[in-house]
C-alpha positions in Angstrom: 0.0 0.0 0.0 2.9 2.4 -0.5 1.9 3.1 -4.1 1.6 6.8 -4.7 -1.3 8.1 -6.8 -1.7 11.4 -8.5 -5.2 12.1 -7.3 -5.6 15.0 -9.8 -5.4 12.5 -12.6 -7.7 9.9 -11.3 -11.1 10.2 -13.0 -10.0 12.6 -15.7 -10.9 10.0 -18.3 -14.3 9.2 -16.7 -17.4 10.5 -18.3 -20.9 10.2 -17.0 -23.8 9.1 -19.2 -27.3 10.1 -18.2 -30.8 10.2 -19.8 -32.3 13.5 -20.6 -35.7 14.5 -22.0 -35.9 16.1 -25.4 -38.5 18.5 -23.9 -35.5 19.8 -21.5 -33.4 20.7 -24.5 -33.1 24.2 -26.0 -35.6 24.8 -28.8 -33.0 24.7 -31.6 -31.9 21.2 -30.4 -35.4 20.0 -29.9 -36.1 20.7 -33.7 -33.2 18.3 -34.6 -34.3 15.3 -32.5 -37.4 14.6 -34.3 -39.8 12.2 -32.5 -37.2 11.1 -29.8 -38.5 11.8 -26.3 -35.4 10.6 -24.4 -31.8 11.2 -25.3 -28.5 10.6 -23.5 -26.0 13.2 -22.5 -22.3 12.6 -21.8 -20.7 14.8 -19.2 -17.2 15.1 -17.9 -16.2 15.0 -14.2 -16.7 18.7 -14.0 -20.3 18.4 -15.1 -19.7 19.9 -18.5 -22.0 18.4 -21.2 -19.8 17.0 -24.0 -22.4 15.4 -26.2 -26.1 14.5 -26.6 -26.9 11.3 -28.6 -29.9 9.3 -29.5 -29.4 6.3 -27.3 -27.4 4.9 -24.3 -25.4 2.4 -26.4 -24.2 5.2 -28.7 -23.2 7.3 -25.8 -21.1 4.5 -24.3 -19.6 3.8 -27.8 -18.8 7.5 -28.4 -17.0 7.7 -24.9 -14.9 4.7 -25.6 -14.0 5.7 -29.0 -12.5 8.9 -27.4 -10.5 7.0 -24.8 -12.9 7.8 -22.0 -14.5 5.4 -19.4 -18.2 5.9 -19.4 -20.3 5.2 -16.3 -24.1 5.4 -15.9 -25.8 8.1 -13.8 -29.2 7.2 -12.3 
């Protein structure tokens, strides 16, 4: 247990995937989502929204393609 960790680097590659309602998006984005009622947002550890995609599977794929570790938010 003498291993040193740089705590500032831990979690930098973690992103959070959470469902969002299309109705909660800005009007210009709502026009682009068509009939979808639920989408999935990808956020970094600071809470900044990085992307909004059509489904959970795509959100996880997008994160992994960008060398991030996605986790689900309830």
